[in-house]
C-alpha positions as CSV (number, residue, x, y, z in Angstrom):
1,M,-2.4,1.4,-24.3
2,E,-5.4,-0.9,-24.7
3,K,-9.0,0.0,-23.2
4,I,-10.8,-3.0,-22.1
5,E,-14.9,-3.1,-20.5
6,F,-15.4,-4.3,-17.3
7,I,-19.2,-5.3,-16.8
8,P,-19.6,-6.1,-13.2
9,E,-22.8,-8.1,-12.1
10,L,-26.3,-7.0,-10.4
11,N,-27.0,-5.0,-13.7
12,E,-24.1,-2.3,-12.6
13,E,-22.8,0.0,-15.1
14,P,-19.8,-1.2,-17.5
15,A,-16.4,0.5,-16.5
16,E,-13.9,1.0,-18.8
17,F,-10.0,0.5,-17.6
18,F,-6.6,0.9,-19.3
19,V,-4.4,-2.3,-18.9
20,V,-1.1,-1.0,-18.3
21,E,0.4,-5.0,-18.0
22,Q,-0.8,-8.6,-18.3
23,T,1.1,-11.5,-16.6
24,M,0.8,-15.1,-16.1
25,I,1.6,-16.9,-12.6
26,A,1.2,-20.6,-11.9
27,G,-0.8,-20.9,-14.8
28,T,-3.5,-17.8,-14.5
29,T,-3.2,-14.7,-15.8
30,Y,-3.4,-11.4,-14.5
31,L,-4.2,-7.8,-15.5
32,L,-2.8,-4.7,-14.1
33,V,-5.8,-1.8,-14.9
34,T,-6.4,1.9,-14.4
35,D,-8.7,4.0,-15.0
36,Q,-6.8,6.7,-16.3
37,E,-4.3,6.9,-19.2
38,E,-1.7,8.7,-18.0
39,G,-0.3,10.0,-14.3
40,D,-1.5,8.8,-11.1
41,A,-4.6,6.8,-11.1
42,Q,-6.7,4.1,-9.3
43,A,-5.3,0.4,-9.8
44,L,-6.6,-2.7,-9.8
45,I,-5.4,-6.0,-10.2
46,L,-7.9,-8.4,-11.9
47,K,-7.5,-12.1,-12.4
48,D,-8.8,-14.3,-15.0
49,I,-11.3,-17.3,-14.2
50,S,-12.2,-18.3,-17.7
51,G,-12.2,-21.9,-17.8
52,N,-10.2,-23.3,-21.1
53,R,-13.4,-23.4,-23.8
54,D,-14.6,-20.0,-22.7
55,E,-15.0,-18.1,-25.5
56,K,-14.9,-14.8,-23.8
57,S,-12.5,-13.8,-20.8
58,T,-14.0,-13.4,-17.1
59,Y,-12.0,-11.1,-14.4
60,V,-12.7,-10.6,-10.9
61,I,-11.2,-8.0,-8.7
62,V,-7.9,-9.6,-6.8
63,S,-9.5,-9.1,-3.2
64,D,-6.6,-11.7,-1.1
65,E,-4.6,-9.6,0.9
66,K,-1.5,-12.1,0.5
67,E,-2.5,-13.0,-3.4
68,L,-2.9,-9.1,-3.9
69,E,0.6,-8.4,-2.4
70,A,2.3,-11.2,-4.5
71,V,0.9,-10.4,-7.8
72,A,1.5,-6.5,-7.1
73,G,4.7,-7.3,-6.1
74,V,5.6,-8.6,-9.6
75,F,4.0,-6.0,-11.6
76,E,5.9,-3.4,-9.6
77,N,9.3,-5.7,-10.4
78,M,8.3,-5.3,-14.2
79,L,7.4,-1.7,-14.4
80,D,10.0,0.5,-13.0
81,D,7.9,3.4,-12.8
82,I,4.9,1.5,-11.1
83,K,4.5,1.9,-7.3
84,F,1.7,1.0,-5.6
85,E,0.0,2.5,-2.3
86,K,-3.2,0.8,-0.4
87,D,-6.4,2.4,0.2
88,E,-7.6,2.7,3.7
């Protein structure tokens, strides 16, 4: 499984995530990432906000509820063994 480094803003420490799956919806790339390679793990959906001419990809955590539900549904359909549960 591919591992990526997510560098938050405000000089926070980088975090490493494992890329579970990638999809493109309406021309936008989304990544499903987890904090552990196997087993139950915390998952995030990241959205690529890079421009076409950017050398590096820039991702943000999807926080809009409607967008998050829609993209999570796509990933659930793509992956038979994935079920999302919201942290309240």
